N, C-alpha and C positions, 0 to 999 in steps of 0.2 A: 432585651434580654441579653442573659450572660451568655457571651460563646462559649462553643465546645471545649476550646483548647484553655477555657480558665476552667469549666469542669472539671476536668483531667487533673486539671493545675493541683484542686481542692483536694481531690479523691485523693492523687499521688501525697499530698503533704498531710492526708489522715493519713493513709497506711505509714507514713515515715512515725507519725506522733505511736499509729496502733505497736508497732516496735518499740517503741520506749527511746523513740527518742526525736524529738520534735524539733521542727525547720523552724529558727528562729528566724522569718522574713519570706520573702515568695521564692517561688523554688527557680534552680536558674537551670533554662532549657538550650543552654548549650551542649549538645551529647557526644562534642568532639571527646570532651575530658572529665576526668570526675570531680567532681565539686566535694568542699571536705563539711561536714557538720559536727558540730560539739557533742562529745558525747555525753551524757547527765553520769556514768560513772567514772568516766575518763577523763581526758584533754577534746580538744579541738582540731586534732590529725587522726582520731580515732576511729571516723566516722566518715565514709563518702556514700556518695548517692551518682549515678546518673539518669536523668530522665528525655526522653525520646519526646519531640512534637510529633513528628512526621508518623503518618502513619498509621496503624493501631497506634495512639499514645501510653509509652507503656516505661519501665525505669526498673531500673538496679541496686540494692543497697549493699553492703554491709559494715561492717564493727566488727574490729579484731579487737575489744576488750570485751567485747563480751561475747564474740565468737557468734553471734548473728549475720546468716546471709540470705537473704530476699527479692525474691522479684514481683514487678508490681504489672497489673494489665488493663489499664482502664474500662476495658469489653469483657464480654464472657465471650467464650468458645460461641456460639450459636444467633450472636450478634452480628458474626462478619463474616462474610466468603472465606474459604475453606486455602483460598490460597493467601488472602491476606493475618490466616492463623498458621497460615506453614512459615511466613516470612516472620512470623513476630514468634512463635519457638527459636528459627534458626538462629536471629540477633540475636536470643538470648544467651543462647546456646553460645553462638560466638566469645558474647563478652564473659559468662562463665568461664569458654577455655583461656582465653587473650588475661582473665585475672590469676585466673589459675598459673598459668606460664610468669606473670608478671611479678605472684606475690611468690612464686620459688628461687626468683631473681633476687627480689627482696631480700628473704630470710636467710640467703646465701651471702648478701652483701655483708649483711648486720651482722649476720655469725661472726666475720671474717671479722667484721669492726670490733667487737665486742670482743670477742680471741685478743688484741690485736692490746685492747683498752686494759682492760683486765688487768694482763699480764704482767703491766707496767705499774700500776697502781701499790698501795701497800698497805697491806696489812696491818704490821704493829701498832698504825698511828690511826687505823677506825677504832680503836676500844678508847680512842678518846674524843672521836666525834661527840657534835654538838648532842644526834639522834639517839646516837649511844645514851647517853648519857642523861636522857631524858624519860628514854624507857627504863632506866636502871639494868641495864643484862649486860650482860656479858660479849665479848665478840665470837661467833662461832663460823667465821669465814667471808666476813665481810673484809672490802677495801675499799681507800677512803688515796684519789688523786690530788698528790701531791707536787707534781706538777706538768706544768700544761706540754700536749706538743700536736701537732697538726692530725693526730686519729686523736687524741682527746680535743682537741674544735672541734672537729669531723663528729663527732659523737655529742655535743656541746654537754662532754663533762670536764667541767672547772673544777679549779684547784680546792678542794674542800667539796665536793665531789662526793657523796659515801654512794657505793655501785657493791650491790646482790647478785648474784651469776644465777642464769634464769638456764637449765638445762632438759636435755628433751630426754625421750624417753632412753637412748643408748649412751646417756650422760653423755654428751656434747654439750659445750658451751654453748647456745646460738643465740643468747641476748642475756641485759645487762637491766637492772631495775634501779634506773637516778635518786635519789633521794637526797631532796637540798633543801636551804631552807630560804625561801621562798617572804624578802623584805615588802613585797607591797602587802600581800594578802600578811603577811607576820606566823607565820606556820611552814610546817616540812612540806613536801610536795615531794609525791613517788608518781617519778617515768619511765618504763620501757625504751627502750631507743625505736623511734620510728621506723614502722616496714617491719621490723622482726616479727619472729615467731611469739605468742603469747600462748595457745592453743596448747595443752598440756607441757609448756616449756613449767617447772619447776627447781625450786634448791632444796635436794635435800640437805638433813642434820643425819648424823650419828648413822650409823651402818645398819641398815636392814639387813638380816635376812631371813629364810625360808622357817629358823625357827625363833623369829622375835617374837614377843606379844601380843605386840600391835606396835601399829604405824600411824601416825598422828601425825592431820591434816591439818594446817592451818590459811585463815588470807594472806597476814601479814609475816612482819619479819617482827614486831616485838613480838607477838602472841608464839611464836614459832621457837625463838630463842628461852621465852620464857618459863617454858611446858616443856624441852630439851631439858632447860634446870632442872626443871623443879622433879620431873621423871625420871630421869637416862632416858625414853623411849625414843628411836628411831623420829624424826617428824621432818615433814616433804611441806614446804610453803609453797603457796598455791599463786598469792598475791591478789588473788580476786576471787570470790563465788560463785563468778560464772567458768573458771576456769577449775573449781572441785571435781566437778564430775570427770573432766579429762585425767587427768591425774588421777583418782580414785580407780579407772579405770587399766591403766598404764601400771597400777600397782599391783592392783589385781591381777593381769598378768601373769607379772612379775614373783607376786605371790600369792599363791591361790589359796594357802590356808594359815595365811596370816589375818587377823580384824582391823581390820582400817577402824579407825576413830574420828570422825570430823570434832576438833574446838571451833565450836560456829561461835561467829560473833552474833550477839546481841545487838540487835537494833533499835529498839522499840523506842527510845527515846529520840530516836532520829530527827534530826534539826527538820527533815524533807518527809510529807507524811509518805508519799509514797515510797519510800525505800525503807520507812520502818518494817523489821521481820524482815528481808531481804536474806540477809545470811541463815534463817533456820529455815524460809521456804527452799532457798537451793541444796541445804541439807539434809531434808525431809525428800528433795529428790533424788539427790543422788543416793542415800536410803532406798529410795523404791528400784534405782536401776540399777544401779550394782549387789553386787551379793555381798556378804559379810559387811554389811559397813552400818556404823551409829555414829551417835553423834552426841555430846552434851553445851552445853550452856555454862559459863560460867555461872556461878551460885552468887550474887550481888548482895545474897540476907544476912552474907558473914560480914559486913561493912556493916551493919547498926543500921541503918541509915535510914528515915522517914522516905516515901513513897517519893513527895516533893525536894526531897533535895536529892534522890537520882534523878528525875528527869530534870532539876539545876546541871547535876554534873556532867552525866548524858553519858556512864560510861556504856560499853562494847564487850572488849573480848576479854581474853585472861590476863593481859596486861595491864593495862586497866586497873582491872583486880587487884591485881601484885600491888604498883605502883601506890592505889587505894589504901591497902594495907599498912604498906609500909611508911607511910605518909600518919598514917593514928601509936598507936602506942609497942608495932609489933615493928619486929627485926627482920630484915633479907628472907634467915631462916626458917625463922616464925611461917610469913606470909607462902615463900617453896611450899610449908609441909602443909599447907592450907591447899595452897594447889592442884598438888601431890595427890594427896588426900582425895580431890574432887575428879581427876581425872584415874584414878586407878580403881573408883569405885564406878567407872564407866568401864573400862576396859574389863573388869572382871564380871561386871556385868550379863546374869548366865544365858548363854546362846543355847537353845537348842540344841543337844547332842546329839550327831550322827549315831544310829542302831549300831555302828561298827565299834565304837568309843565307846558304848553304852556296856554292851555285850561282851568285850573285850577287858572291862572291869569287874565283867562278872566273872568272866572265865577267874581271871585272879585267884578267884576266892576256893576254886574247887583242885582238888587234890587225889593224889592217888587214895582209892584204896584196893580190900582183899574184895577181889568180887567171890572168892571160895565160899572165905567166912559167911559171907552175907550171905551169897545163895543157901548155908546151913548145909554141906554138900556131905553125902554120908561116905565112908572111905573106898576108893578108889571108881565112887562120880564123876564123870566129865558134865564143863558147863556147858550148860545148851546155849543156845544163841538166845532165843527167850528170854533166859535167867538176865541174861547180860545186858539186854534192850533196858529189863524194868529196870536193874541193880540200877542201875547211869539216871535214867530217868526220876527213879525216887529218890535218888541221892542231891538231884540238883532241883527238884521241888521242894526236896526240904533246907537246901542250902537257901532257895529262894524264899521259905519260910521265917528260917531262924536270920536272914540280914535284908528282913525288910526291903525285898530287892521290888523294881518298879513294876512288875509285870502280874499283867489280869488277861484272863480269855471270858472271852463272851460272845455267844453261840462258840461259832467254830473260828472264829476270831482273835485273834492273838496280841495283846498291844505293852509297850514299855512306856515307860512317866519320863520324858527327857528333858528332866525340870522344868518344861511350860507347860505340855500337856501329853495326852498321850495319845502316840502316834503308831499307828500299826503294822508289824511286823511281816514282813515279808517270808512266803514260806520258804528260801532256798536261803533266803539272811537265817534263820532257826538253824533248820537242818545241818549247816555250816557252824553255827556257833555246836548244835547237840554234837556232832563230830568232835569239832576241837576238846568239847568237854570230854568226851570219849577216853579222847589221847592223852589229855591231862589225868584219869582214872588210873591208866595204863597199861591202855589194850591198845594192844599194834599198832602201828600209827595203819600199816594197808590193811587194816579189817574197819580200822575206824573210821577212815577217810571212804570208805566204797560206797556206791551211792545208792547201791540196795539197802547196805546196811543203815544210813543216815534217816530212807525215808521209812525202814520200821522203827528209827530211833523218833522220826518226828511224829508218824502215826503212835507210838505207844504215848507219848508227851501230849498229845493232843485226847486221846481218851483219856489218862490220868489226873492231868492237870484241874486242882479242884482254888481256881485261881481268880474266888469272882471282885465285878467291879467295888469300887468303894457305892456305898448309899447314899442318894442326893437329894434333899429336901426340895418338896413338890414346888414349894411359898417360894423358887425360888430361881428365874432366870439368871443364867449365864451365860456371856458370849466375850471369848476367850481371842484377845490382841496383841499383837507386838511388843505389851507395856505391862502389860496387865489382865487381869479379868473382867472384866465389867457385870456388875450385879446389877439389875433391876429386881425387886423386893418392894408389897406393897405401904413400905416403911420410910420407901425410896431408893437412888440409884447410887454407887456408888463407881472405884475404879482399884478391885483389891489386889496385893502381890500374887504370882502364880501359886498354887496348891491342886498337891496331887487329890484330893480327896473332892472335890469336884468335876472329875471323870471328865474333863473337856478332850474330845477326841478329835481336835481340827482348834487350826489357830488361825485368824481373820489376817490375811497380810501387809496390814497398816497400826499401826497405833493411834487408839484412841484422845481423840484431841476437841476437848471442846469447843474450840473455840473457831474451828477449820469451818467454811464456807464451801461453798460448792459452784461458783456464778455460769461456769460452760453450763454442768450440767442441769440447771435451773433454768437457763436458755435451751437449753436441749429441748425439756420437758415441755415447756410452755408451749416452743413451737408444732412438736408433735404428738402432741396432746392437750387443746390446751383445754379442756372441762375441770377444774381445780378438784372436783371428785374422785376423775377417775385417778389422778396423779396421788392422792391422799389412798386410796387401793392399792396403790403399787407399793406405798412404802410401809400399809401397816400389812401387805400380803408377806414384805421382804420382812416385815417385824414380827411373822407370826414364823415364821421357818425357823425363829429358836426356843417357839412355848411349843413343852411338850403337850400330849392331847390330854397329862392328870390336870394341865393349869390350866388349861383353855379349849374346848373341841370344836372348833368348826364346820368341819369338816367339807372344806373349797379347792378347789384346786384353782389355778391358775390361767385360763389363753388370751393370748395376746392375739389376737386375728384380723386377717384385714391383706389386701394384694402389698406388693412389694415396694422399697421405697420411701418407707412410711416411718423410719423409724426402730423397729422393732428388734434388727439385728444389732444395734448398737445395744439397745438396752439389751439385748442378750449378752455379747460380751463386757458390759458393765457389769453385770451381776454375779459371772464363772471370778471375774477376777475382784468384784468386792468381796465374796466368801471364800475365791480361795479355789484353784482346778481342783485341788485335790479333794475338795470338804464341793463336791457336786459333782452327778454323773447326768447324763443325755441319751437314754435309754430309751425307746419308742414307749410307747402306752401298749401296747400291741405284745411285745416283750415285755413287759413287768407284769401282764397278766397273764400270761405264759401258763400252764398249768405246772410245766417242770420245775421252774420258782427260781432257775438258774439267778437270771438278773434279779427276782426280786431278791437276795442274797449279798448282792452287789451295791445295794446305796442302803446297807445297815451302815450304822452312825451318819452318814454323809447328811449335809444343808438340806439340798434341795436336787432335786433329778429335772434337770433345762431344758429339753429335748427343742430341736429345731424348727420338727415337724411334727405333727398329731398324723398318723394314717395307720391304712391296715384294723380286721376287724380285734375287737377285743373284750372279754370276761369279764362280763359287767358287772356279778359279784364281786368279784375281787380288783377293780376298781373302786367299788367302792368304801371296800375292806381300807384300802391305802387311801384314797383319798379321806378316810374320816378319821387315818391313825389308829388303824384296829388295831391289835394281835392278827399277825399272817403268816400261812407254814410258806418257807423260803429251804436251799438245801443249795449247795456248790456243787459241780461236777464230782462222783465219786464220794461224795462226803451224806452225813443222816441228813436226816431232814429236820429243822428246827423252825423254834418261832420268833418271827422277827417284830420286835415291842418297839424301838427305836429306828427310825428310819425317815429321809429325804421324804420330804412336798413334794407338791408335782407343778409345774409348772412346763407351758410349751408357749411352742409363736407357734401359728400355723395359719396360713394361707386360705383352706376349705376348715372347715368342721366336720367332725368323722360323720359318717350317715350311718342308715341300718343299726340303729344303737337300740337299745332298751326306753318305749315308751313308756316311764315312770318316771312320776313325781323325784321319787329316791333317788333317782339314775341324774334329770335335769338337775338339782336342787343345788349339786356339785357343784355347781360351774359355774365361775365369774369370770365374765367373757368383756374382754376393752377391745373396745373397737379402736384399731388404727384408720382411721379415712385421712389423714391428711399426706396427701403427696406429694413427697420434696423433689424440684423438681432439677437435672441434673446439675445445672448452673451453679448451683446453693447447696448440691449437697457438698460435703467432707466428711473425705473416706477415712482419715484420721478424726475425727471426731472422738472415740471411742475410743485411741490410747492416748485423748488429753486430757481425757476427761482421770483414765485410770493413772495416770502419769500423778494426776498432777491432785483430783478433788476425790481421791479417796475416805478420808480423814472428815470431808467436807457432807459426802454422800451419805455416808455412816450416820452422824449428827440428821438426816433428815428421815431416814429408818428409824432413828428413836424415838423420834419423830411419832411415825404413824405407830411404833410398838408403843407406846404412850396411851394413844388415843384408841388401840385395841385393848388392851387390859381394863382402861374406865371403860369404856361402852357393852364392853362384850359380845361385840360385830364390827362388820366392815362397814365404812362410809356406806350411805343409802344413795344410788345413781336411777336415776331414770333413764339414762344411758343402758347401763347395764338391765334392767331391766325390759329392757325395748328387743336391746342383743339377745340375753336368753327368750323370750318367747318370741323371737323369728326364729329362732335356730332348732325350737324345743317342734315348733310347725316345721319346719323345713326339713328338718331330719325324719318325719314321717311321714312317708310318701304317701299313704292312705288319706294322711286326714288333708295334704295337703290336694289331693284329686278333690276331696270332698268341697273345700273349700273353694277352687276354682271351675269346678263344675257347677257349680250353687247349691248342691244337696245336701241339706239338714233332717235329722228326723221328726214322720209323720204318724201319725196313729194309724191312717186307712190306706195310704198309699202307698208301693210296695214295687219292687225291682227285682226280677230273678238276678241268683247269682250269680247265675254265667252269664248271664248279658251285660253285669255290670261289670264281672270283673276281667273281663274281655277289653270293655271300653278302660280300664283302669290302667293295665297291661298296656292301650295305645300310648296312653297318657303319658305312661313313665317312657317307654321307647321314645314318644319328642322330647320328652323333656330329660333324659337322661338319665334316668333312676335304675336303679335295680328292682325290678316288684320284689314284692312276699308272696310266697305261696299262697295258696286257696284260704287255706286255712288258716296263715296270718290273718291272711284279708279279713275275716268271717272275724277275728278277732277284737283286730284292730277299729272296726265297723263299729265292734260291741262296746270297745274304750270309749268311742267317740258320743253313743249314749242312741245306736241303731238299733234296731229291736231284728235280731233275723229267726225265721221259724223256716218249719217245716211247712208247703202247704201240695196241694196236689200236680202246682206244676216243678217242684222242688224244691230248694231254698229258696227263700227271700229276705230282702231287708226292706225294712219298709222306713222308706227313706222319699225323699218328692224333692225338684229342682226347681227354682225362677221361671225355669223357661215354659217347661213341659210338665204335665201332671199326669199320669198312666196310668188306672187299675185292669188289668189281664187276668182278673180272677173270673 
C-alpha cells in the first residue's frame, strides 16, 4: 500500500507539471526553505516551491519568469475539519505575505545593483558586440561591461557581457538582462539579474507620445531593434511572451488612444513541441484582454523557401526574417523596406472607427447655407423654426447621398458603417451631431445647441430620412468577426474582407482561426452534458442564431433546464461573450410578449436574447411569432409602431418550466428542452471556468459552432434526441394541471360511465391545492377535458363528463 505522504507528493508533482513546470526528481519536503526548479522558458533559479508534509499536505509555487503564482492543497475542504482548513489557509496567507515582503526587498536590492552596474558600462563598445553582429542591428541603448568591479562580479556581469536595461512603469531602471556567449552550449544566453522585477519591466526605444501612430511590442532585443529601424515607430521590448500583457496594460494606461501592435514570434517550427505557437497564443491572449491591441507575424513567404527548408532553418521573429533576407540577394535597406511594409500594413489595418470620429468627418462636409433663400421666403416674411429644421435635415440628407456616407435607417434605428460593421447610433450622439451641423450651416450657437431645438431636429431627421439598408442575397450566411466576414454558402465557406453591402450590424469579439481548439470547453461539456446528441443540439442552435428565416425556418426556442450547480450559468456566460454582449439581450419571455411592444423593439438586429430565467405569463400568439421569426409588431416608447423582421433568436435558462400555458401542439413543438441533470459538487466547481474559456478559447468554441451550423444546413433539422423528446413530453403533461389530474387519478374516456362536472371539478381543485398547482376555472376545465377526448354533455343532473378510473366505476343517472 502506498503511503498517504507519497500520494500527496505525487499530487504536488502533478500540480507543478500542470503549471508548465515539471519537477525533475522527487519533491523536497523540507518546508524551512524554498527549493528551486528549472523553468522550461527561463533558467534554473526562476521558479521555486515549498512543500508542507505536516498537517494537510500542501504547497506553494512561484515562477518569476512566467509570472505564475499558485498554491496546492492535497485535500478538499469537505475532507478535513474546519480547524484543519483554517490552519491551512492561515499558513498559505502567511507564506504569501512573507514572499511578498521578501520579493519587495529583493526587487529593491537588485534594482540598486542594476543601476550601479549599468551606469559604469560602455555604450559605444556595445555596437561591436558579437550578439549585435549576429543580429545585424544597430545599437539603440545597450551597454557592455568593459571592466569588472565588485558590483559587476556580484551581478555576474563579466567583461564582454551585453546589458539590456529593464524599466518599470515609472521609468525607473529595475533590472538588466545579461546577454553573454555560453561556450558550453555554443550560443548566446539571456538572463536577468536573479530576484529582480520581471513582470511589467520593459525596455522602451524611441519616444512614444499620445499622438504616436502606434507602439510596437516585441519579445526580444533583436526583433525590437530591427522593427524600430525599419518603421521608426516607438518600441517596447518585453523580454518574453508572458510579459506582453503586463507591458501592454502599462502602455494602454499611459497612452489610452494609441494603437498597440505586438510583433509576435512565430514558434511553429520550435524544436520543443509544447512551445510551438507560444508567441501567437500569448499575443492573442493580450488582444482579448487589453483594448485596441492587435498582432502581426513575420511573413516568411517573402523568403521564397519551401516548408521543408523553413522547418530546417526554424526562423521565429522579424529579426530572423531580416537576417535571412540579407543573406540572400537583398541589401539591408531593401530587407528593412520589406519588414517596414509588413509592419505598416498591420498598423494601418482598419479598426472600427468610433462614432465621434465618423460624425466629425461628416461634419467637415457641412458648409454655411442661406436659409432665407432655401426657404423661398417672400419679402418681409420671417423664417419659422419648422422651416429651419426642414432645411437643416434636407441639407444633411443631400450631403449623405452625394458623398455616399455610411448612414442607414432601419425602422426607428440609425446605423453608421465604421469600416468593419454597421453600428447603432445612440439618440444623444445624433442630436449632438445635428446641433453641430446646424451651427456650421450658420445658425447661431445659442439656437443650434438648445436642447429643445436638437430634439426637434432629431424628430425631423427620423421622419424624413430615407436611408435604406443594402439588400443581401438570401442564400448567403455572413458572420462578422475581428479579422473579416465569414461567408457560408452552398458552394463553400470563406473569410472575406469587410464590406458595407453585407449590412452586418454586429462584430464577434475575436478572430476566425480555423486551427483553434477548445479543450477546456470540450471537457466542460463532456462533464455537464455527457450525451453527444445534446452537445450537437447546442452547437446547432448557436449556428441557427446566424440563419435568417428566409434561409431556414425551424421555429424553435432553446431551454436549458435544471436545478442549480449544473453548468447552465457557465454556458450562459460563454454564449454572451462569444456573441458579444452588445449583440445580445436578456429580456424575459413575459416582457418580450407584452402587448406594448417596447421590449421587442430592443431585440432588433440582436443575435440572441438569452435570459437567465423564464417566468411569468406570456402571450402565446406573440411567443409563437417570435420563435417562428415571423414579422412582429414593435415600437419604441414615444415612437411609431413598426414591423420587426430581423431580430434575436431566443434562449432561456430555467429551474422551472412555464406553467399555465397554451395547451396546443403549435405551442409545445416550438421548445427544445435540454435537461442539465449533472450536479457538480461544490469541491469540484471552478468559479473561474467560464472566464478561462472566454479568455483563451472563443475562436475554438466558434469552430465548434460552425460544425453545428454545417450540420443544420445539411440536414435541415436539429439532431434528434430521445432525451429532448421525453423532456418535451413531460413538460406538456406537467404544464396541464387537468391532464396531470386525470393521469394521477386514473381517469380515462368512457362511453357509458360519467361523473358530474361539479363533483369532478371540486376533486380537481383539491388535487391542485395538494400539488401546488394553480387551478384553471371551470369553463377552461371543461375545455381541457375535451382536449383529452373526454365528452362533456348536459344531463338532468347538470353537466357531466364521460370518464371512469381504474379503482371505481359509477353511474348515478
